[in-house]
DRENLUM-513463 format. One line per 3 residues: number of its first residue (from 0); their letters; for each residue x, y, z of N, C-alpha, C. Coordinates in Angstrom, 1 decimal, m for minus. Layout:
% DRENLUM-513463
NUM = a = X,Y,Z,X,Y,Z,X,Y,Z; ... .
This chain:
% DRENLUM-513463
0 = mlp = 117.5,140.9,84.0,116.8,141.4,85.2,115.6,140.4,85.5; 115.3,140.3,86.8,114.2,139.4,87.2,112.9,140.1,86.8; 111.8,139.4,86.6,110.5,140.0,86.3,110.1,141.1,87.3 .
3 = rei = 110.3,140.8,88.6,110.0,141.9,89.6,110.8,143.1,89.3; 112.1,143.0,89.0,112.9,144.1,88.7,112.5,144.9,87.5; 112.1,144.2,86.5,111.5,144.8,85.3,110.3,145.7,85.6 .
6 = tid = 109.4,145.1,86.4,108.2,145.8,86.8,108.5,147.1,87.6; 109.5,146.9,88.5,109.9,148.1,89.3,110.5,149.2,88.4; 111.3,148.8,87.4,111.9,149.7,86.5,110.8,150.4,85.7 .
9 = ien = 109.8,149.7,85.2,108.7,150.3,84.5,107.9,151.3,85.3; 107.7,150.9,86.6,107.0,151.8,87.5,107.8,153.1,87.7; 109.1,153.0,87.9,109.9,154.2,88.1,110.0,155.1,86.9 .
12 = rtl = 109.8,154.5,85.7,109.9,155.3,84.5,108.6,155.9,84.0; 107.4,155.2,84.4,106.2,155.6,83.8,105.1,156.1,84.8; 105.2,155.8,86.1,104.2,156.2,87.0,104.4,157.7,87.4 .
15 = sey = 103.3,158.3,87.8,103.3,159.7,88.2,104.3,159.9,89.4; 104.8,161.2,89.5,105.7,161.5,90.6,104.9,161.4,92.0; 103.6,161.4,91.9,102.8,161.3,93.2,102.4,159.8,93.5 .
18 = ack = 102.8,158.9,92.6,102.4,157.5,92.9,103.4,156.9,93.9; 102.9,155.9,94.6,103.7,155.1,95.6,104.3,153.9,94.8; 105.5,154.0,94.5,106.2,153.0,93.7,106.6,151.8,94.6 .
21 = ssd = 106.7,150.6,94.1,107.1,149.5,94.9,108.4,149.6,95.5; 109.3,150.3,94.8,110.7,150.5,95.4,110.7,151.4,96.6; 109.6,152.2,96.8,109.5,153.1,97.9,108.7,152.6,99.1 .
24 = srg = 108.3,151.3,99.0,107.5,150.8,100.1,108.3,150.8,101.4; 107.6,151.0,102.5,108.2,151.0,103.8,108.3,149.5,104.3; 107.9,148.6,103.5,108.1,147.2,103.8,107.1,146.6,104.8 .
27 = rdv = 107.4,145.4,105.3,106.5,144.6,106.1,107.0,144.6,107.6; 106.2,144.3,108.5,106.6,144.2,109.9,107.6,143.1,110.1; 107.5,142.0,109.4,108.5,141.0,109.4,109.1,140.8,108.0 .
30 = yee = 110.4,141.0,108.0,111.1,141.0,106.7,110.9,139.6,106.0; 110.7,139.7,104.6,110.7,138.5,103.8,111.6,138.8,102.6; 112.2,137.7,102.1,112.9,137.8,100.9,112.0,138.2,99.7 .
33 = pcd = 112.4,139.1,98.8,111.6,139.5,97.7,111.3,138.3,96.8; 110.1,138.4,96.1,109.7,137.4,95.1,110.5,137.7,93.8; 110.9,136.7,93.1,111.5,136.9,91.8,110.6,137.5,90.8 .
36 = irt = 109.3,137.2,90.9,108.3,137.6,89.8,107.5,138.8,90.2; 107.0,138.8,91.5,106.0,139.9,91.8,106.7,140.9,92.8; 106.1,142.1,92.6,106.5,143.2,93.6,105.8,142.9,94.9 .
39 = dfq = 106.2,143.6,96.0,105.5,143.4,97.3,104.0,143.7,97.2; 103.6,144.7,96.5,102.2,145.1,96.4,101.4,144.0,95.7; 102.1,143.4,94.6,101.4,142.3,93.9,101.3,141.1,94.8 .
42 = rdr = 102.2,140.8,95.6,102.1,139.7,96.6,101.0,140.0,97.6; 100.9,141.2,98.1,99.8,141.5,99.0,98.5,141.3,98.4; 98.3,141.7,97.1,97.0,141.5,96.5,96.7,140.0,96.4 .
45 = dri = 97.7,139.2,96.0,97.5,137.7,95.9,97.2,137.1,97.3; 97.9,137.5,98.3,97.6,137.0,99.6,96.2,137.3,100.1; 95.7,138.5,99.8,94.3,138.8,100.2,93.3,138.0,99.4 .
48 = ihc = 93.5,137.8,98.1,92.6,137.1,97.3,92.5,135.6,97.8; 93.6,135.1,98.2,93.7,133.6,98.6,93.3,133.4,100.1; 93.1,134.4,100.8,92.8,134.2,102.3,91.4,133.8,102.6 .
51 = naf = 91.2,133.2,103.7,89.8,132.8,104.1,88.9,134.0,104.3; 89.3,135.1,104.9,88.4,136.2,105.1,87.9,136.7,103.8; 88.7,136.7,102.7,88.2,137.2,101.4,87.1,136.3,100.9 .
54 = rrl = 87.3,135.0,101.0,86.2,134.1,100.5,84.9,134.2,101.3; 85.0,134.5,102.6,83.8,134.6,103.4,83.0,135.8,103.0; 83.6,136.8,102.3,82.8,138.0,102.0,81.6,137.7,101.1 .
57 = khk = 81.7,136.5,100.4,80.6,136.2,99.5,79.3,135.9,100.2; 79.4,135.6,101.5,78.2,135.3,102.3,78.0,136.3,103.4; 78.4,137.6,103.2,78.2,138.7,104.1,77.3,139.7,103.5 .
60 = tqv = 76.4,140.3,104.2,75.4,141.3,103.7,76.1,142.5,103.2; 75.7,143.0,102.1,76.0,144.4,101.7,74.9,145.4,102.3; 73.7,145.3,101.7,72.6,146.1,102.3,71.4,145.2,102.6 .
63 = fli = 71.0,144.3,101.7,69.9,143.4,101.9,70.3,142.1,102.5; 69.7,141.8,103.6,70.1,140.7,104.4,69.8,139.4,103.7; 70.9,138.5,103.7,70.8,137.2,103.2,69.9,137.1,101.9 .
66 = pks = 70.3,137.8,100.9,69.5,137.9,99.7,69.4,136.5,99.0; 68.2,136.2,98.5,68.0,134.9,97.8,68.2,135.0,96.3; 68.0,136.2,95.8,68.3,136.4,94.4,69.8,136.5,94.2 .
69 = dhy = 70.2,135.9,93.1,71.7,135.9,92.7,72.2,137.3,92.3; 71.3,138.2,92.1,71.7,139.5,91.5,71.9,140.6,92.6; 71.6,140.4,93.8,71.9,141.4,94.8,73.4,141.3,95.2 .
72 = rtr = 73.9,142.5,95.5,75.3,142.5,95.9,75.5,141.9,97.3; 76.7,141.3,97.4,77.1,140.8,98.7,78.4,141.7,99.0; 79.0,141.4,100.2,80.2,142.2,100.5,81.3,141.8,99.5 .
75 = lth = 81.3,140.6,99.0,82.4,140.3,98.0,82.2,141.0,96.7; 81.0,141.0,96.1,80.8,141.7,94.9,81.0,143.2,95.0; 80.6,143.7,96.1,80.9,145.1,96.4,82.4,145.4,96.4 .
78 = tle = 83.2,144.5,97.0,84.6,144.6,97.0,85.2,144.6,95.6; 84.7,143.7,94.8,85.2,143.6,93.4,84.9,144.9,92.6; 83.7,145.4,92.8,83.3,146.7,92.1,84.2,147.8,92.6 .
81 = vaq = 84.5,147.9,93.9,85.4,148.9,94.4,86.8,148.8,93.7; 87.3,147.6,93.6,88.6,147.3,93.0,88.6,147.8,91.6; 87.6,147.5,90.8,87.5,147.9,89.4,87.5,149.4,89.3 .
84 = iar = 86.7,150.1,90.0,86.6,151.5,89.9,87.9,152.1,90.3; 88.5,151.6,91.4,89.8,152.2,91.9,90.9,152.0,90.9; 90.9,150.8,90.3,92.0,150.6,89.3,91.8,151.5,88.1 .
87 = tis = 90.6,151.7,87.7,90.4,152.6,86.5,90.9,154.0,86.8; 90.6,154.5,88.0,91.1,155.8,88.4,92.6,155.9,88.5; 93.2,154.9,89.2,94.6,154.8,89.4,95.4,154.7,88.0 .
90 = ral = 94.9,154.0,87.1,95.5,153.9,85.8,95.5,155.2,85.1; 94.3,155.9,85.1,94.2,157.2,84.4,95.1,158.2,85.0; 95.4,158.1,86.4,96.2,159.1,87.0,97.7,158.7,87.1 .
93 = rln = 98.0,157.5,86.5,99.3,156.9,86.6,99.8,156.7,88.0; 98.9,156.2,88.8,99.2,155.8,90.2,99.5,154.3,90.1; 99.9,153.7,91.3,100.2,152.3,91.3,99.0,151.4,91.4 .
96 = edl = 98.7,150.8,90.3,97.4,149.9,90.3,97.5,148.8,91.2; 98.7,148.2,91.4,98.8,147.0,92.2,98.5,147.3,93.7; 99.1,148.5,94.1,98.8,148.9,95.5,97.3,149.3,95.7 .
99 = tea = 96.8,150.0,94.7,95.4,150.3,94.7,94.5,149.1,94.8; 94.8,148.1,94.0,94.0,146.9,94.0,94.1,146.1,95.3; 95.3,146.0,95.8,95.4,145.3,97.1,94.6,146.0,98.2 .
102 = ial = 94.7,147.3,98.3,93.9,148.0,99.3,92.4,147.8,99.1; 92.0,147.9,97.9,90.5,147.7,97.6,90.1,146.3,97.9; 90.8,145.3,97.6,90.4,143.9,97.8,90.4,143.6,99.3 .
105 = ghd = 91.2,144.3,100.1,91.3,144.0,101.5,90.5,144.9,102.4; 89.8,145.9,101.8,89.3,147.0,102.7,88.1,146.5,103.6; 87.4,145.5,103.2,86.3,145.0,104.1,86.6,143.6,104.7 .
108 = lgh = 87.8,143.2,104.8,88.1,141.8,105.3,87.5,141.6,106.7; 87.4,142.7,107.5,87.0,142.5,108.9,85.5,142.9,109.1; 84.8,143.0,108.0,83.4,143.3,108.2,82.6,142.2,108.8 .
111 = tpf = 81.6,142.6,109.6,80.8,141.7,110.4,79.7,141.0,109.5; 79.1,139.9,110.1,77.9,139.5,109.4,76.8,140.5,109.5; 75.9,140.5,108.6,74.7,141.4,108.6,75.1,142.9,108.4 .
114 = ghd = 76.2,143.1,107.7,76.6,144.4,107.3,76.9,145.4,108.5; 76.5,146.7,108.2,76.8,147.7,109.2,75.9,147.5,110.5; 74.8,146.8,110.4,74.0,146.5,111.6,74.7,145.6,112.5 .
117 = ger = 75.4,144.6,112.0,76.3,143.8,112.9,77.4,144.6,113.4; 78.0,145.5,112.6,79.1,146.4,113.1,78.6,147.3,114.3; 77.4,147.9,114.1,76.9,148.8,115.1,76.6,148.0,116.4 .
120 = tla = 76.1,146.8,116.3,75.8,146.0,117.5,77.1,145.7,118.2; 78.1,145.2,117.5,79.4,145.0,118.2,80.0,146.2,118.8; 79.8,147.4,118.1,80.4,148.6,118.7,79.7,149.0,120.0 .
123 = qly = 78.4,148.7,120.1,77.7,149.0,121.3,78.0,148.0,122.4; 78.3,146.8,122.1,78.6,145.8,123.1,80.0,145.8,123.6; 81.0,146.0,122.7,82.4,145.9,123.1,82.9,147.2,123.7 .
126 = sgg = 83.4,147.2,124.9,83.8,148.4,125.6,84.9,149.2,124.9; 85.7,148.5,124.1,86.7,149.2,123.3,86.2,149.8,122.0; 85.0,149.6,121.7,84.4,150.0,120.4,84.8,149.1,119.3 .
129 = fkh = 84.1,149.1,118.2,84.4,148.2,117.1,84.2,149.0,115.8; 85.2,149.0,114.9,85.1,149.6,113.6,85.6,148.6,112.6; 84.8,148.4,111.5,85.2,147.3,110.6,86.5,147.6,109.9 .
132 = ykq = 86.9,148.9,109.7,88.1,149.2,109.0,89.3,148.8,109.9; 89.2,149.0,111.2,90.3,148.6,112.1,90.3,147.1,112.2; 89.1,146.4,112.2,89.1,145.0,112.2,89.7,144.4,111.0 .
135 = svr = 89.5,145.0,109.8,90.1,144.5,108.6,91.6,144.4,108.7; 92.2,145.4,109.3,93.7,145.4,109.5,94.0,144.3,110.5; 93.2,144.1,111.5,93.5,143.1,112.5,93.4,141.7,111.9 .
138 = vae = 92.4,141.5,111.1,92.3,140.2,110.4,93.6,139.9,109.6; 94.1,140.9,108.9,95.3,140.7,108.1,96.5,140.5,109.0; 96.6,141.2,110.2,97.7,141.1,111.0,97.7,139.9,112.0 .
141 = rie = 96.5,139.6,112.5,96.5,138.7,113.7,95.7,137.4,113.5; 94.7,137.4,112.6,93.8,136.3,112.5,94.1,135.4,111.3; 94.4,135.9,110.2,94.6,135.0,109.0,95.8,134.1,109.2 .
144 = rdg = 95.7,133.0,108.4,96.8,132.0,108.5,97.0,131.4,109.9; 95.9,131.1,110.5,95.9,130.5,111.9,96.6,131.3,112.9; 96.4,132.6,112.8,97.0,133.6,113.7,98.4,134.1,113.4 .
147 = rgl = 98.9,133.7,112.2,100.2,134.2,111.8,100.1,135.5,111.1; 98.9,135.8,110.5,98.7,137.0,109.7,99.3,136.9,108.3; 98.9,137.9,107.5,99.3,137.9,106.1,100.6,138.7,105.9 .
150 = nlt = 101.1,139.4,107.0,102.3,140.2,106.9,102.3,141.2,105.7; 101.2,141.9,105.5,101.1,142.9,104.4,102.0,144.1,104.6; 102.3,144.8,103.5,103.1,146.0,103.5,102.4,147.1,104.3 .
153 = kev = 103.1,148.0,104.8,102.6,149.1,105.6,101.6,150.0,104.8; 101.9,150.1,103.5,101.1,151.0,102.6,99.7,150.3,102.4; 99.6,149.0,102.3,98.4,148.4,102.1,97.5,148.4,103.4 .
156 = kng = 98.2,148.2,104.5,97.4,148.2,105.8,97.0,149.6,106.1; 97.8,150.6,105.8,97.3,152.0,106.0,96.1,152.4,105.1; 96.2,151.9,103.8,95.0,152.2,103.0,93.8,151.5,103.4 .
159 = ilc = 93.9,150.3,103.9,92.7,149.6,104.5,92.1,150.3,105.7; 93.0,150.7,106.6,92.6,151.4,107.8,91.9,152.7,107.5; 92.4,153.4,106.5,91.9,154.8,106.2,90.8,154.9,105.2 .
162 = htn = 90.2,153.8,104.8,89.3,153.8,103.6,87.9,154.4,104.0; 87.6,154.7,105.2,86.3,155.2,105.6,86.4,156.6,106.0; 87.1,157.0,107.1,87.0,158.3,107.6,88.4,159.1,107.6 .
165 = mta = 89.5,158.4,107.6,90.8,159.0,107.7,91.4,159.2,106.3; 92.5,160.0,106.2,93.2,160.2,104.9,94.4,159.3,104.9; 94.5,158.5,103.9,95.6,157.5,103.7,96.9,158.3,103.4 .
168 = dtl = 98.0,157.6,103.7,99.3,158.1,103.4,99.7,158.2,102.0; 99.0,157.4,101.2,99.2,157.3,99.7,98.0,157.8,98.9; 98.2,158.3,97.7,97.1,158.7,96.9,96.3,157.4,96.5 .
171 = egv = 97.0,156.3,96.4,96.3,155.0,96.1,95.3,154.7,97.1; 95.6,154.9,98.4,94.7,154.7,99.5,93.5,155.6,99.4; 93.8,156.9,99.1,92.7,157.9,98.9,91.8,157.5,97.8 .
174 = vvk = 92.3,157.0,96.7,91.5,156.6,95.5,90.5,155.5,96.0; 91.0,154.5,96.8,90.1,153.5,97.3,89.0,154.1,98.1; 89.3,155.1,98.9,88.2,155.7,99.7,87.1,156.3,98.8 .
177 = fad = 87.5,157.0,97.8,86.6,157.5,96.8,85.8,156.4,96.1; 86.6,155.4,95.6,85.9,154.3,94.9,84.9,153.6,95.7; 85.2,153.4,97.0,84.3,152.7,97.9,82.9,153.4,97.9 .
180 = kia = 82.9,154.7,98.0,81.6,155.4,98.1,81.0,155.4,96.7; 81.7,155.6,95.6,81.2,155.6,94.3,80.5,154.2,94.1; 81.1,153.1,94.5,80.6,151.8,94.2,79.3,151.6,95.0 .
183 = yvn = 79.4,151.8,96.4,78.2,151.4,97.2,77.0,152.3,96.9; 77.2,153.6,96.7,76.0,154.5,96.4,75.3,154.0,95.2; 76.1,153.7,94.1,75.4,153.4,92.8,75.0,152.0,92.7 .
186 = hdi = 75.7,151.0,93.2,75.2,149.7,93.1,74.1,149.4,94.1; 74.0,150.2,95.2,72.9,150.1,96.2,71.6,150.7,95.6; 71.8,151.7,94.8,70.6,152.2,94.1,70.0,151.2,93.2 .
189 = eda = 70.9,150.5,92.4,70.4,149.4,91.5,69.7,148.3,92.3; 70.3,147.9,93.4,69.7,146.8,94.3,68.4,147.3,94.9; 68.3,148.6,95.3,67.1,149.1,95.9,66.0,149.2,94.9 .
192 = ira = 66.3,149.5,93.7,65.2,149.5,92.6,64.8,148.1,92.4; 65.7,147.2,92.3,65.4,145.8,92.1,64.5,145.2,93.2; 64.7,145.7,94.4,64.0,145.2,95.6,62.6,145.9,95.7 .
195 = gvl = 62.4,147.0,94.9,61.1,147.7,95.1,61.1,148.8,96.2; 62.3,149.0,96.8,62.4,150.0,97.8,62.4,151.4,97.2; 63.0,151.5,96.0,63.1,152.8,95.2,62.5,152.6,93.8 .
198 = kqs = 62.1,153.7,93.3,61.8,153.7,91.8,62.8,154.7,91.2; 63.1,154.5,89.9,64.0,155.4,89.3,63.6,156.9,89.4; 62.3,157.1,89.4,61.7,158.5,89.5,61.9,159.1,90.9 .
201 = dlp = 62.3,158.3,91.9,62.5,158.8,93.3,63.8,159.5,93.4; 64.8,159.2,92.5,66.1,159.8,92.7,66.0,161.3,92.6; 66.8,162.0,93.4,66.8,163.5,93.4,67.2,164.1,92.0 .
204 = efp = 66.6,165.2,91.7,66.8,165.8,90.3,68.2,166.2,90.1; 68.8,167.0,91.0,70.1,167.6,90.8,71.2,166.5,90.5; 71.3,165.5,91.4,72.4,164.5,91.0,72.1,163.8,89.7 .
207 = vrv = 70.9,163.5,89.4,70.6,162.8,88.1,71.0,163.7,86.9; 70.7,165.0,87.1,71.0,166.0,86.0,72.5,166.1,85.8; 73.2,166.1,86.9,74.7,166.3,86.9,75.4,165.0,86.5 .
210 = lga = 75.0,163.9,87.2,75.8,162.7,87.0,75.2,161.7,86.0; 73.9,161.7,85.8,73.3,160.8,84.9,72.2,160.0,85.5; 71.3,159.4,84.7,70.2,158.7,85.1,70.5,157.2,85.4 .
213 = tkt = 71.5,156.7,84.8,71.8,155.3,85.0,73.1,155.1,85.9; 73.2,153.9,86.4,74.4,153.5,87.2,75.7,153.8,86.4; 75.7,153.3,85.1,76.9,153.5,84.3,77.2,154.9,84.1 .
216 = qri = 76.2,155.8,83.8,76.4,157.2,83.6,77.0,157.9,84.8; 76.4,157.5,86.0,76.8,158.2,87.2,78.3,157.8,87.6; 78.6,156.5,87.5,80.0,156.1,87.8,80.9,156.7,86.9 .
219 = tsl = 80.6,156.8,85.6,81.5,157.4,84.6,81.7,158.9,84.9; 80.6,159.6,85.3,80.7,161.0,85.6,81.6,161.2,86.8; 81.5,160.4,87.8,82.3,160.6,89.0,83.7,160.2,88.8 .
222 = vks = 84.0,159.2,88.1,85.4,158.8,87.8,86.0,159.9,86.9; 85.3,160.3,85.9,85.8,161.4,85.0,86.2,162.6,85.7; 85.3,163.0,86.7,85.6,164.2,87.5,86.9,164.1,88.3 .
225 = ive = 87.1,162.9,88.9,88.3,162.7,89.7,89.5,162.8,88.8; 89.5,162.1,87.7,90.6,162.1,86.8,90.9,163.5,86.3; 89.9,164.3,86.0,90.2,165.6,85.4,90.6,166.6,86.4 .
228 = nsv = 90.3,166.3,87.7,90.6,167.4,88.8,91.7,167.0,89.8; 92.3,165.8,89.6,93.2,165.3,90.6,94.7,165.4,90.0; 95.6,165.9,90.8,97.0,165.8,90.5,97.7,165.3,91.7 .
231 = dei = 98.0,166.1,92.7,98.6,165.7,93.9,97.6,165.5,95.0; 96.3,165.7,94.7,95.2,165.5,95.6,94.1,164.9,94.8; 93.4,163.9,95.4,92.2,163.3,94.8,91.0,164.1,95.1 .
234 = kyd = 90.3,164.5,94.1,89.1,165.4,94.4,88.2,165.4,93.2; 86.9,165.8,93.4,85.9,166.1,92.4,86.0,167.6,92.1; 85.4,168.0,91.0,85.0,169.4,90.8,83.8,169.7,91.8 .
237 = ett = 83.6,170.9,92.1,82.6,171.3,93.2,81.2,170.8,92.8; 80.7,171.0,91.6,79.4,170.6,91.2,79.2,169.1,91.3; 80.2,168.3,90.9,80.1,166.9,91.0,80.1,166.4,92.5 .
240 = rla = 80.9,167.1,93.3,81.0,166.7,94.7,79.6,167.0,95.3; 79.0,168.1,95.1,77.7,168.4,95.6,76.7,167.4,95.2; 76.7,167.0,93.9,75.7,166.0,93.4,76.0,164.6,94.1 .
243 = hde = 77.2,164.2,94.2,77.5,162.9,94.9,77.1,163.0,96.3; 77.3,164.0,97.0,77.0,164.1,98.4,75.5,164.1,98.6; 74.7,164.8,97.7,73.3,164.7,97.8,72.7,163.4,97.6 .
246 = lre = 73.3,162.7,96.6,72.8,161.3,96.3,73.1,160.4,97.4; 74.3,160.5,98.0,74.7,159.6,99.1,73.7,159.9,100.3; 73.4,161.2,100.6,72.5,161.5,101.7,71.1,160.9,101.4 .
249 = fmf = 70.7,161.0,100.2,69.4,160.5,99.8,69.4,159.0,100.1; 70.5,158.2,99.8,70.5,156.8,100.0,70.4,156.5,101.5; 71.1,157.3,102.4,71.0,157.0,103.8,69.6,157.2,104.3 .
252 = qnv = 68.9,158.2,103.8,67.6,158.5,104.3,66.5,157.6,103.8; 66.7,157.1,102.5,65.6,156.4,101.9,65.9,154.9,101.6; 67.1,154.5,101.9,67.4,153.1,101.7,68.1,152.5,103.0 .
255 = yya = 69.2,153.0,103.4,70.0,152.4,104.5,69.2,152.5,105.8; 68.4,153.6,106.0,67.7,153.7,107.2,66.2,153.5,107.0; 65.8,153.1,105.8,64.4,153.0,105.5,63.7,151.7,106.1 .
258 = aet = 62.4,151.8,106.4,61.7,150.8,107.1,61.7,149.5,106.3; 61.7,149.6,105.0,61.6,148.4,104.1,62.9,147.6,104.2; 64.0,148.2,104.4,65.3,147.5,104.5,65.7,147.1,105.9 .
261 = nte = 64.9,147.5,106.9,65.2,147.3,108.3,64.3,146.4,109.0; 63.3,145.8,108.3,62.3,145.0,108.9,62.9,143.7,109.6; 64.0,143.2,109.1,64.6,142.0,109.7,65.8,142.3,110.5 .
264 = kdk = 66.3,143.5,110.5,67.6,143.8,111.0,67.6,143.8,112.5; 66.5,144.0,113.2,66.5,143.8,114.7,66.8,142.4,115.0; 66.3,141.5,114.2,66.5,140.0,114.5,68.0,139.7,114.3 .
267 = acf = 68.6,140.3,113.2,70.0,140.1,113.0,70.9,140.7,114.1; 70.5,141.8,114.6,71.2,142.5,115.7,71.1,141.6,117.0; 69.9,141.1,117.2,69.7,140.2,118.3,70.6,139.0,118.3 .
270 = ive = 70.8,138.4,117.1,71.6,137.2,117.0,73.1,137.6,117.3; 73.6,138.7,116.8,74.9,139.2,117.2,75.1,139.4,118.7; 74.1,140.1,119.3,74.1,140.3,120.7,74.1,139.0,121.5 .
273 = yly = 73.3,138.1,121.1,73.2,136.8,121.8,74.5,136.1,121.7; 75.1,136.0,120.5,76.4,135.3,120.4,77.5,136.0,121.2; 77.5,137.3,121.2,78.5,138.0,121.9,78.4,137.7,123.4 .
276 = nyy = 77.3,137.7,124.0,77.1,137.4,125.4,77.3,136.0,125.7; 76.9,135.1,124.8,77.2,133.7,125.0,78.7,133.3,125.1; 79.4,133.8,124.1,80.8,133.5,124.0,81.6,134.2,125.1 .
279 = lkn = 81.1,135.4,125.5,81.8,136.1,126.6,81.7,135.2,127.9; 80.6,134.5,128.1,80.5,133.6,129.2,81.1,132.2,129.0; 81.2,131.8,127.7,81.7,130.5,127.4,82.8,130.6,126.3 .
282 = pmr = 83.9,131.2,126.7,85.0,131.4,125.7,85.6,130.1,125.2; 85.5,129.0,126.0,86.1,127.7,125.7,85.3,127.1,124.5; 84.1,127.6,124.2,83.3,127.1,123.1,83.8,127.6,121.8 .
285 = mpe = 84.7,128.6,121.8,85.2,129.1,120.5,86.4,128.3,120.0; 86.7,128.4,118.7,87.8,127.6,118.2,89.1,128.0,118.9; 90.2,127.2,118.7,91.4,127.3,119.4,92.1,128.7,119.2 .
288 = lyr = 92.0,129.2,118.0,92.7,130.5,117.7,92.1,131.6,118.6; 90.8,131.6,118.8,90.1,132.6,119.5,90.3,132.4,121.0; 90.4,131.1,121.4,90.7,130.8,122.8,92.1,131.4,123.2 .
291 = dia = 93.0,131.3,122.3,94.4,131.8,122.5,94.3,133.3,122.6; 93.5,134.0,121.7,93.4,135.4,121.8,92.8,135.8,123.1; 91.8,135.1,123.6,91.2,135.4,124.9,92.2,135.3,126.0 .
294 = kne = 93.1,134.3,125.9,94.1,134.1,127.0,95.1,135.2,126.9; 95.6,135.5,125.7,96.7,136.4,125.6,96.4,137.9,125.5; 95.1,138.2,125.1,94.7,139.6,125.0,93.5,139.8,125.9 .
297 = ste = 92.3,139.5,125.5,91.1,139.6,126.3,90.0,138.8,125.7; 89.1,138.4,126.6,87.9,137.6,126.1,87.1,138.5,125.2; 86.9,139.7,125.5,86.1,140.6,124.7,86.7,140.7,123.3 .
300 = iav = 88.0,140.9,123.2,88.6,141.0,121.9,88.4,139.7,121.1; 88.6,138.6,121.7,88.5,137.3,121.1,87.1,137.1,120.6; 86.1,137.5,121.3,84.7,137.3,120.9,84.4,138.2,119.7 .
303 = cdy = 84.9,139.5,119.8,84.7,140.3,118.6,85.3,139.8,117.4; 86.5,139.2,117.5,87.2,138.6,116.4,86.4,137.5,115.8; 85.9,136.6,116.7,85.2,135.4,116.3,83.9,135.8,115.5 .
306 = isc = 83.1,136.7,116.1,81.8,137.0,115.5,82.0,137.8,114.2; 83.0,138.7,114.2,83.2,139.5,113.0,83.6,138.6,111.8; 84.3,137.5,112.1,84.7,136.6,111.1,83.6,135.7,110.5 .
309 = mtd = 82.4,135.7,111.2,81.3,134.8,110.8,80.6,135.4,109.6; 80.2,134.5,108.7,79.3,134.9,107.6,77.8,135.0,108.2; 76.9,135.6,107.4,75.5,135.7,107.8,75.0,134.3,108.1 .
312 = dfa = 75.2,133.3,107.2,74.7,132.0,107.4,75.3,131.3,108.6; 76.6,131.4,108.8,77.2,130.8,110.0,76.7,131.3,111.3; 76.5,132.7,111.3,76.0,133.3,112.5,74.6,132.7,112.8 .
315 = idt = 73.7,132.6,111.8,72.4,132.1,112.0,72.4,130.6,112.4; 73.2,129.9,111.7,73.3,128.4,112.0,73.8,128.2,113.5; 74.8,129.0,113.9,75.3,128.9,115.3,74.3,129.3,116.3 .
318 = fte = 73.5,130.4,116.0,72.4,130.8,116.9,71.4,129.7,117.0; 71.0,129.1,115.8,70.1,128.0,115.8,70.5,126.8,116.6; 71.8,126.5,116.5,72.4,125.3,117.2,72.3,125.6,118.7 .
321 = lci = 72.5,126.8,119.1,72.5,127.1,120.5,71.2,127.3,121.1; 70.2,127.8,120.3,68.9,128.2,120.9,67.7,127.5,120.5; 67.7,126.8,119.4,66.5,126.2,118.8,66.6,124.7,119.2 .
324 = pks = 65.6,124.1,119.9,65.6,122.7,120.3,65.4,121.8,119.0; 66.1,120.7,119.1,66.0,119.8,118.0,64.9,118.8,118.2; 64.2,118.4,117.2,63.1,117.5,117.3,63.6,116.1,117.7 .
327 = wnk = 62.8,115.4,118.5,63.2,114.1,118.9,63.1,113.1,117.8; 64.1,112.3,117.6,64.1,111.3,116.6,64.6,110.0,117.1; 63.7,109.2,117.7,64.0,108.0,118.3,64.4,107.0,117.3 .
330 = agd = 65.5,106.2,117.5,66.0,105.2,116.6,64.9,104.2,116.3; 64.7,104.0,115.0,63.7,103.0,114.6,62.4,103.6,114.2; 62.1,104.9,114.6,60.8,105.5,114.2,60.8,106.0,112.8 .
């Protein structure tokens, strides 16, 4: 048997009846010959890790804009933490870890520069609306590999699309949705305390009592609740769910929308708005891939594609190049 066939046999014999097995995949939009070594979900994971959009996540904001300290999360480190939590849950529930990991690693491929502030700005500007989870699928389908796309399986794309508000077709996709919230709520608490936005004593009493006082304790409590209460549905027990929801609401009120974390965000939003309007008027200034999208789809879509693929640094550098005059440097001076 080929290594891929051995893996599929192991999946069929050991995974839960509720798992999405590689042999049950609905396949890709464009058929490809199977790999001798890897299952289709393993190939998807590898394609995501090796793509340009994944590498760019290291220079995209999680919460704190363009952090200078090495210890603040970026969109890439957030993605890795989501993948770790999601895999832990999937392994304990005997779900398909490879599918789970591929979805987790790809879930934010389409995120804008400057985090959700960049996303909201594009959503206000683009007449068709903009959602990072839809853009993540578009990056995989239309933008990566010079416009050829990654040709991911339908299960991975569905999990990416549904990781925020919708319910995925597979339990693996639902696990990533839970893991995403577990990761960002708890690692953002740690970053907010490091930044002086929060103190440990500010955290609400009920979630701390139920989930724990430290990041490790809270994540462990949340994961344990999912594992103990999920069979054909991914869920917490009611007390844990209430504690999680209260802690998440606390973070929105005291960190994500707090004045301390928003002092520079108006500037970031201004940069996104300026670039959007500039390239809408000057589409030929975009790279060839996006000029082709403007020609074959629409200029608005192409501009959203181009800006959403920018890192924080690239967006700032582009704005600087377009708007900030260069000092005169006469030869010989």
